[in-house]
SERO-4910 file (N, C-alpha, C, O; in steps of 0.05 Angstrom, whole numbers):
BEGIN
 pado doro    nc1    nc2    nc3   cac1   cac2   cac3    cc1    cc2    cc3    oc1    oc2    oc3
  Met    A    156     39    136    127     38    129    111     54    148    116     54    173
  Ile    A     92     69    138     73     85    154     45     76    148     37     74    125
  Val    A     29     72    169      1     66    166    -15     87    182    -11     91    206
  Ile    A    -33    100    167    -51    120    179    -79    109    179    -88     99    159
  Phe    A    -92    110    202   -119     99    204   -140    121    206   -137    141    220
  Asp    A   -162    118    191   -186    132    198   -196    120    224   -187     99    232
  Ile    A   -216    133    236   -226    123    262   -254    111    260   -259     88    268
  Asp    A   -272    127    249   -300    118    248   -304     96    227   -298    100    204
  Gly    A   -315     73    236   -318     51    218   -293     34    215   -294     12    203
  Val    A   -271     43    227   -245     28    226   -236     20    254   -231     -3    260
  Val    A   -234     40    271   -226     36    299   -251     30    317   -250     14    335
  Arg    A   -273     42    310   -298     38    325   -322     36    306   -322     47    284
  Asp    A   -342     21    315   -366     18    300   -385     41    307   -394     44    329
  Val    A   -391     57    286   -407     81    291   -436     77    280   -451     97    278
  Gly    A   -443     53    273   -470     48    263   -492     56    282   -513     65    274
  Gly    A   -487     52    308   -507     59    328   -501     85    342   -513     91    363
  Ser    A   -482    101    332   -475    126    345   -476    149    325   -496    164    324
  Tyr    A   -454    153    310   -454    175    291   -477    172    271   -491    192    265
  Arg    A   -481    149    260   -502    146    240   -530    147    252   -548    157    240
  Arg    A   -532    138    276   -558    141    291   -563    171    296   -586    180    295
  Ala    A   -542    186    303   -545    214    308   -552    229    282   -568    248    283
  Ile    A   -541    220    259   -550    232    233   -579    228    229   -594    247    223
  Ala    A   -589    203    233   -617    197    229   -635    213    248   -656    224    240
  Asp    A   -626    215    273   -642    231    293   -643    260    285   -665    272    286
  Thr    A   -621    270    275   -620    299    268   -637    305    244   -652    324    244
  Val    A   -635    288    224   -652    292    200   -681    290    207   -698    306    198
  Ala    A   -688    270    223   -716    267    231   -726    291    247   -749    300    243
  His    A   -709    301    264   -717    325    280   -723    349    263   -743    363    267
  Phe    A   -704    355    245   -707    379    229   -725    376    204   -729    396    189
  Thr    A   -735    352    200   -756    349    180   -783    344    194   -803    335    182
  Asn    A   -784    351    219   -809    348    235   -820    320    235   -844    315    235
  Gly    A   -801    301    236   -809    273    237   -818    261    211   -828    238    210
  Leu    A   -816    276    189   -827    266    163   -807    248    149   -815    232    131
  Tyr    A   -782    250    155   -762    233    141   -740    225    160   -727    242    172
  Arg    A   -735    200    163   -713    189    179   -697    171    160   -706    150    152
  Pro    A   -673    180    153   -657    165    133   -648    137    144   -643    134    168
  Thr    A   -648    118    126   -638     91    133   -608     90    131   -595    109    121
  Met    A   -596     68    140   -568     64    136   -561     65    106   -540     76     99
  Glu    A   -578     53     90   -573     54     61   -574     82     50   -558     89     32
  Asp    A   -592     99     60   -593    127     51   -567    141     58   -556    156     41
  Ile    A   -557    136     82   -532    149     91   -509    139     75   -491    154     66
  Asp    A   -508    113     70   -486    101     54   -487    113     26   -466    119     14
  Gln    A   -510    116     14   -513    126    -13   -502    155    -14   -488    162    -33
  Leu    A   -508    171      6   -498    198      6   -467    198      8   -453    212     -7
  Lys    A   -457    182     27   -428    181     31   -413    169      7   -389    174      4
  Ser    A   -427    153     -9   -413    141    -32   -406    163    -53   -390    158    -71
  Glu    A   -417    187    -50   -410    209    -68   -382    219    -62   -370    233    -78
  Gly    A   -371    212    -39   -343    218    -33   -337    245    -22   -314    252    -19
  Val    A   -357    261    -15   -352    288     -5   -367    295     21   -365    317     31
  Trp    A   -381    275     32   -397    280     56   -385    266     80   -398    251     94
  Asn    A   -359    271     85   -345    259    108   -354    271    134   -355    257    155
  Asn    A   -360    297    134   -369    311    158   -398    304    163   -416    310    147
  Asp    A   -404    291    186   -431    281    191   -451    304    197   -475    300    193
  Trp    A   -442    327    206   -460    350    209   -468    359    181   -492    365    177
  Lys    A   -449    361    163   -456    370    136   -473    349    122   -491    356    106
  Ala    A   -467    324    127   -483    302    116   -512    304    125   -531    300    109
  Ser    A   -516    310    150   -543    313    161   -557    336    147   -580    334    139
  Gln    A   -543    358    145   -554    382    132   -562    376    103   -583    384     94
  Glu    A   -545    362     89   -550    356     61   -575    338     58   -591    342     40
  Leu    A   -578    318     75   -601    301     74   -627    316     80   -647    311     67
  Ile    A   -625    335     98   -649    352    103   -655    369     79   -679    371     71
  Tyr    A   -635    382     68   -640    398     44   -652    382     21   -671    391      8
  Arg    A   -641    358     17   -651    342     -5   -680    333     -1   -695    331    -20
  Tyr    A   -686    328     24   -714    320     30   -733    343     22   -753    338      8
  Phe    A   -727    367     32   -745    389     26   -745    397     -3   -766    405    -14
  Gln    A   -722    395    -16   -721    401    -45   -737    381    -61   -750    389    -80
  Ala    A   -737    356    -53   -753    336    -67   -783    341    -63   -799    333    -79
  Ala    A   -789    355    -41   -817    362    -36   -825    388    -49   -848    398    -46
  Gly    A   -807    400    -65   -813    424    -80   -804    450    -69   -811    471    -80
  Gln    A   -790    450    -47   -780    475    -35   -753    483    -47   -736    466    -52
  Glu    A   -750    509    -51   -725    520    -60   -706    523    -36   -715    526    -13
  Pro    A   -679    521    -40   -661    524    -18   -666    549     -1   -663    548     23
  Ser    A   -673    571    -14   -677    596      1   -702    594     20   -704    610     38
  Gln    A   -719    575     15   -743    572     31   -738    554     55   -755    552     73
  Ile    A   -716    540     56   -710    521     77   -697    536    100   -674    545     98
  Asn    A   -711    538    122   -701    553    145   -686    533    164   -699    521    181
  Leu    A   -660    531    160   -645    512    176   -620    526    187   -603    535    171
  Asn    A   -618    528    213   -595    540    226   -574    519    232   -579    500    247
  Tyr    A   -551    522    219   -530    501    220   -520    497    249   -516    475    258
  Asn    A   -517    519    264   -507    517    292   -527    501    309   -520    485    326
  Asn    A   -553    506    304   -573    491    319   -572    461    311   -576    444    328
  Leu    A   -567    456    286   -565    428    277   -541    414    291   -544    392    301
  Val    A   -518    428    292   -495    416    305   -501    411    335   -493    390    345
  Asp    A   -513    430    348   -519    427    376   -538    403    381   -534    388    400
  Phe    A   -558    400    364   -576    377    367   -561    351    362   -564    332    378
  Phe    A   -545    350    341   -530    326    335   -512    318    359   -512    295    367
  Gln    A   -498    338    369   -480    332    392   -495    323    417   -484    307    432
  Ser    A   -519    334    420   -535    325    444   -542    296    442   -546    283    463
  Arg    A   -543    285    418   -548    257    415   -522    241    416   -521    220    428
  Tyr    A   -502    251    402   -477    236    400   -461    237    426   -454    216    437
  Arg    A   -455    261    435   -440    263    460   -457    260    484   -449    249    505
  Gly    A   -482    271    482   -501    269    504   -507    296    516   -500    317    505
  Thr    A   -521    296    538   -531    321    550   -513    332    572   -517    354    582
  Asp    A   -493    317    580   -474    326    601   -447    332    588   -433    314    579
  Pro    A   -440    358    587   -415    365    573   -390    356    586   -369    354    574
  Glu    A   -391    349    612   -367    340    627   -364    310    626   -343    299    621
  Asn    A   -386    296    631   -386    267    630   -405    257    609   -429    255    613
  Trp    A   -394    252    585   -410    246    562   -428    222    567   -419    202    579
  Asn    A   -453    224    559   -472    202    565   -489    195    540   -510    184    542
  Gly    A   -478    203    516   -493    198    491   -484    172    478   -473    154    490
  Tyr    A   -491    171    452   -486    147    436   -456    139    436   -450    115    433
  Ile    A   -438    158    439   -410    153    437   -401    133    458   -381    118    455
  Thr    A   -415    131    481   -407    114    503   -413     84    497   -404     67    511
  Thr    A   -428     79    476   -435     51    470   -422     40    445   -429     18    436
  Glu    A   -403     54    434   -390     45    408   -372     20    412   -354     21    428
  Pro    A   -378     -1    398   -360    -25    399   -333    -18    386   -332     -4    366
  Leu    A   -312    -28    398   -285    -25    387   -280    -45    365   -289    -68    368
  Leu    A   -266    -37    344   -260    -55    322   -231    -64    321   -223    -80    305
  Leu    A   -215    -52    339   -187    -61    342   -180    -59    371   -193    -45    387
  Gln    A   -158    -73    378   -148    -72    406   -120    -60    405   -106    -61    385
  Ser    A   -111    -49    428    -86    -36    429    -62    -55    423    -41    -47    414
  Lys    A    -66    -81    429    -45   -100    424    -39   -103    394    -17   -109    387
  Tyr    A    -59    -97    378    -55    -98    349    -35    -76    341    -17    -80    325
  Leu    A    -39    -52    352    -21    -30    346      7    -36    357     27    -28    344
  Ala    A      8    -49    379     35    -57    390     49    -76    372     74    -75    369
  Gln    A     34    -93    358     46   -112    339     58    -96    315     79   -104    305
  Leu    A     44    -75    307     55    -59    285     81    -46    293    100    -45    278
  Thr    A     81    -35    317    105    -22    328    128    -41    329    151    -35    322
  Ala    A    123    -65    339    144    -86    342    155    -94    315    178   -103    313
  Ser    A    139    -90    294    148    -96    267    161    -73    252    167    -74    228
  Gly    A    165    -51    267    178    -28    255    160    -11    238    169      5    222
  Ile    A    134    -13    242    114      2    227    104     26    243     94     22    265
  Asn    A    108     49    233     98     73    247     68     77    240     60     72    217
  Trp    A     52     86    260     24     88    255     13    113    269     24    123    289
  Gly    A    -10    122    259    -24    146    270    -52    147    259    -61    128    247
  Phe    A    -65    169    264    -94    172    257    -99    198    243    -89    219    251
  Phe    A   -116    197    222   -126    221    209   -156    216    206   -165    199    192
  Ser    A   -172    233    220   -201    228    222   -216    254    219   -207    275    226
  Gly    A   -240    252    208   -258    274    206   -274    279    232   -289    298    234
  Ala    A   -270    262    252   -282    265    278   -270    289    292   -247    297    287
  Thr    A   -285    301    311   -273    323    327   -251    311    344   -250    287    349
  Arg    A   -233    328    353   -211    319    370   -222    306    396   -211    286    405
  Gly    A   -242    318    408   -253    307    432   -264    279    428   -259    261    444
  Ser    A   -279    275    406   -290    249    400   -268    229    394   -269    206    403
  Ala    A   -249    237    378   -227    218    371   -210    210    395   -204    187    399
  Glu    A   -204    230    412   -188    224    436   -204    207    456   -192    192    472
  Tyr    A   -230    209    456   -247    193    474   -241    163    468   -238    148    487
  Val    A   -241    156    443   -237    128    436   -207    120    438   -201     98    447
  Leu    A   -190    137    429   -161    130    428   -149    130    456   -134    112    463
  Lys    A   -155    150    472   -142    152    499   -158    138    520   -148    122    536
  Lys    A   -185    144    521   -201    133    543   -208    103    539   -206     87    557
  Arg    A   -214     96    514   -223     68    509   -199     50    503   -198     27    513
  Leu    A   -180     59    486   -158     42    478   -133     45    496   -115     29    496
  Gly    A   -133     67    512   -111     71    530    -85     81    517    -64     77    529
  Leu    A    -87     93    493    -63    103    480    -55    129    493    -72    146    498
  Glu    A    -30    133    499    -21    156    514    -20    182    498    -33    202    506
  Asn    A     -6    182    476     -4    206    461     -2    199    431     19    204    419
  Pro    A    -23    188    419    -21    179    391    -20    203    372    -31    224    378
  Val    A     -6    199    350     -7    219    328    -36    220    318    -47    200    309
  Leu    A    -48    244    319    -76    247    311    -80    274    297    -73    295    307
  Ile    A    -90    273    273   -100    296    259   -130    294    258   -141    275    246
  Ala    A   -144    313    271   -173    311    273   -187    334    258   -174    349    243
  Met    A   -213    336    261   -229    355    246   -218    383    248   -217    398    228
  Glu    A   -210    391    272   -201    418    277   -174    425    264   -166    448    262
  Asp    A   -160    404    256   -132    408    248   -128    410    218   -106    418    209
  Ala    A   -148    403    202   -143    401    173   -170    403    158   -191    397    170
  Pro    A   -170    410    132   -194    408    116   -206    380    116   -191    361    120
  Gly    A   -231    378    110   -244    352    109   -235    335     85   -227    346     64
  Lys    A   -236    309     88   -230    291     66   -251    294     44   -274    300     50
  Pro    A   -243    290     19   -218    278      9   -194    296      6   -174    288     -7
  Asp    A   -194    320     17   -170    337     17   -149    322     33   -154    315     56
  Pro    A   -125    318     22   -105    302     36    -87    317     55    -67    306     65
  Thr    A    -93    343     60    -76    359     77    -71    346    104    -48    346    114
  Gly    A    -92    336    116    -89    323    142    -73    297    141    -58    291    160
  Leu    A    -75    283    119    -59    259    116    -29    266    114    -13    254    127
  Phe    A    -23    287     99      5    296     97     15    305    125     38    299    132
  Ala    A     -2    318    140      7    327    167     13    303    185     33    304    200
  Ala    A     -3    283    184      2    259    200     28    245    192     43    237    209
  Val    A     32    243    166     56    231    155     81    246    165    101    234    173
  Gln    A     79    272    164    102    289    172    110    284    201    133    286    208
  Leu    A     90    278    218     95    274    246    107    246    251    118    241    273
  Leu    A    105    228    231    113    200    236    139    192    222    149    170    227
  Glu    A    150    209    205    174    201    190    196    221    193    191    245    199
  Thr    A    220    212    189    243    230    189    242    246    163    233    236    143
  Pro    A    253    270    163    252    287    139    265    273    115    285    260    117
  Arg    A    251    276     92    261    267     66    263    236     65    277    226     48
  Ala    A    249    222     82    250    193     81    234    181     58    240    160     47
  Asn    A    212    195     51    195    187     29    185    158     33    183    142     14
  Thr    A    177    152     57    167    125     64    140    119     51    124    137     48
  Pro    A    136     94     42    109     87     32     88     91     54     93     87     78
  Val    A     64     99     45     42    105     64     17     89     57      9     89     33
  Ile    A      6     76     77    -20     63     74    -41     80     89    -36     87    113
  Tyr    A    -63     86     77    -85     99     91   -108     79     92   -116     69     72
  Val    A   -119     75    116   -140     55    121   -166     69    127   -168     83    147
  Gly    A   -186     65    110   -212     78    114   -235     61    105   -232     41     92
  Asp    A   -259     70    112   -283     55    106   -302     68     87   -323     58     81
  Thr    A   -295     92     77   -313    106     59   -298    114     33   -274    113     31
  Val    A   -315    121     13   -304    130    -12   -286    155     -8   -266    157    -22
  Ala    A   -294    172      9   -278    196     15   -250    189     25   -231    203     18
  Asp    A   -249    168     41   -222    160     51   -205    150     28   -181    157     26
  Ile    A   -216    135     10   -201    125    -13   -193    147    -31   -171    148    -41
  Tyr    A   -212    166    -36   -205    189    -53   -183    206    -41   -168    219    -56
  Thr    A   -180    205    -15   -158    220     -2   -131    211    -12   -113    227    -17
  Ile    A   -128    185    -15   -103    173    -25   -100    181    -55    -78    187    -64
  Val    A   -121    180    -70   -121    187    -98   -110    216   -101    -94    221   -119
  Gln    A   -120    234    -85   -112    262    -86    -83    265    -77    -68    281    -88
  Ala    A    -75    249    -57    -47    250    -47    -27    243    -69     -6    255    -72
  Arg    A    -35    222    -85    -17    214   -107    -13    236   -127      9    240   -138
  Lys    A    -35    252   -132    -33    273   -152    -14    295   -142      0    307   -158
  Ile    A    -14    300   -116      2    322   -105     31    314   -101     50    329   -105
  His    A     35    289    -91     62    279    -86     65    251   -100     66    231    -86
  Pro    A     68    251   -126     70    226   -141     97    211   -136    100    188   -143
  Glu    A    116    225   -123    142    212   -118    140    191    -95    159    175    -92
  Arg    A    119    192    -80    116    173    -57     95    152    -65     77    156    -80
  Leu    A     99    128    -53     79    106    -56     56    110    -36     61    109    -12
  Trp    A     32    114    -47      8    117    -30    -11     94    -36    -17     88    -59
  Ile    A    -20     80    -15    -37     57    -18    -62     60     -1    -61     67     22
  Ala    A    -85     56    -14   -111     57      1   -120     29      8   -121     12     -9
  Val    A   -126     25     33   -137      0     43   -165      5     53   -170     22     70
  Gly    A   -185    -10     42   -213     -6     50   -221    -26     72   -212    -48     73
  Ile    A   -238    -16     90   -249    -33    111   -280    -32    108   -292    -11    105
  Leu    A   -292    -55    109   -322    -57    108   -333    -51    136   -328    -67    154
  Pro    A   -348    -29    140   -360    -24    166   -379    -46    173   -392    -59    156
  Pro    A   -383    -52    199   -399    -75    208   -427    -75    196   -438    -96    190
  His    A   -440    -52    194   -468    -52    185   -472    -62    157   -493    -73    150
  Val    A   -452    -59    139   -455    -69    112   -451    -99    110   -457   -111     89
  Gln    A   -439   -111    130   -433   -139    130   -457   -156    138   -456   -181    137
  Leu    A   -479   -143    145   -503   -158    154   -519   -168    130   -535   -186    133
  Asn    A   -514   -157    106   -529   -165     82   -509   -170     59   -495   -151     52
  Pro    A   -507   -194     49   -488   -200     28   -490   -182      3   -469   -174     -8
  Glu    A   -514   -175     -4   -518   -157    -28   -507   -130    -22   -493   -118    -39
  Val    A   -513   -119      2   -502    -93     10   -472    -94     12   -458    -75      3
  Gln    A   -461   -115     23   -432   -118     26   -419   -118     -1   -398   -105     -4
  Asn    A   -430   -133    -20   -417   -134    -46   -418   -107    -60   -399   -100    -73
  Ala    A   -440    -93    -57   -442    -66    -70   -423    -47    -57   -410    -31    -71
  Tyr    A   -420    -48    -31   -402    -30    -16   -373    -36    -24   -357    -18    -28
  Thr    A   -367    -62    -26   -340    -70    -34   -333    -59    -62   -311    -50    -67
  Ala    A   -353    -62    -80   -349    -52   -107   -344    -22   -107   -327    -12   -123
  Gln    A   -358     -7    -90   -354     22    -89   -326     29    -80   -313     47    -92
  Leu    A   -316     15    -60   -289     21    -50   -268     14    -70   -248     28    -74
  Lys    A   -272     -9    -84   -253    -17   -105   -253      3   -128   -232     11   -138
  Glu    A   -276     11   -136   -278     30   -158   -265     57   -151   -254     70   -168
  Ala    A   -267     64   -125   -255     90   -116   -225     88   -116   -211    109   -119
  Gly    A   -214     64   -114   -185     61   -115   -172     45    -93   -148     45    -90
  Ala    A   -188     30    -77   -176     14    -56   -160     -9    -68   -169    -23    -86
  Ala    A   -136    -13    -57   -118    -35    -67   -128    -62    -56   -125    -82    -70
  Ile    A   -138    -62    -32   -148    -87    -19   -169    -79      1   -169    -57     11
  Ile    A   -187    -98      7   -209    -92     26   -211   -114     46   -210   -138     39
  Phe    A   -213   -106     72   -216   -125     93   -242   -121    108   -255   -100    107
  Lys    A   -251   -142    122   -275   -140    139   -269   -128    166   -287   -118    180
  Asn    A   -244   -130    175   -235   -118    200   -207   -108    197   -190   -120    184
  Val    A   -201    -85    210   -176    -72    206   -153    -90    216   -130    -88    206
  Gln    A   -158   -107    236   -136   -123    247   -126   -145    228   -107   -159    233
  Gln    A   -141   -148    206   -131   -166    184   -108   -153    169    -94   -167    154
  Leu    A   -104   -128    173    -81   -114    161    -57   -118    179    -47   -100    192
  Thr    A    -47   -143    179    -24   -151    196      2   -142    183      2   -134    160
  Pro    A     24   -143    199     50   -136    187     55   -153    162     66   -143    142
  Gln    A     47   -179    162     52   -196    139     34   -186    115     44   -186     92
  Ala    A      9   -179    121     -8   -169    100      3   -143     88      1   -139     64
  Ile    A     14   -127    105     26   -102     95     50   -108     76     53    -95     56
  Ser    A     66   -127     84     89   -135     67     79   -146     40     91   -140     19
  Asn    A     57   -161     41     46   -172     16     36   -149     -2     39   -151    -27
  Ile    A     24   -129     10     13   -107     -6     35    -92    -20     32    -82    -42
  Leu    A     58    -90     -7     81    -75    -18     95    -90    -41    111    -79    -56
  Leu    A     90   -116    -43    104   -132    -63     96   -124    -91    106   -136   -111
***
């Protein structure tokens, strides 16, 4: 059995970091006229194609100005400047010792959970749309993992393209083993990644497990709507925390 984890919203809570940086960036480049809410960001991501938070920020800015009557050609937005501003909020202002929102992210799993998977003969790794630096910050510095299998933004196309998922699987299994794969994610794009994987390699069992990010659990109505979105996208089962995906739960899913 192979389990591949997304990172943002699964391993760490990014409600006060990545999503806060999105809101800051949109507010900055709309001259303070529009600051998206969590619900606005969730609505965008429910479309299943805005996994990259820089692109998501750009799209929210474009949509704001277009709704105000401007044509795309009239919107003067430099993407590199947008990325730099976003990173100044997320990573911080010190390129050597990060001091931004990333330093305050609550962890959603502990390394002992991963050790339990290993003890049960389950191979695991990570496929994330986060940059390698950001992903390794949480996996190595925060969780203390020495050399985890990781496919990051720089290594593969963005989700829901399953190329990065395939690459992670290849690093975790012996050739031609055709092991069942679970991918654990918190967004529609994550679930769609499994849907696309099935189309390309139907000979393998691919299972999508959804995780409810902490911010949607604060409101029952929002939680129910988010759960419905993940189920409709194709999630086989949905948990409130990734550590509920125990070895026993994995066995039950395979039945």
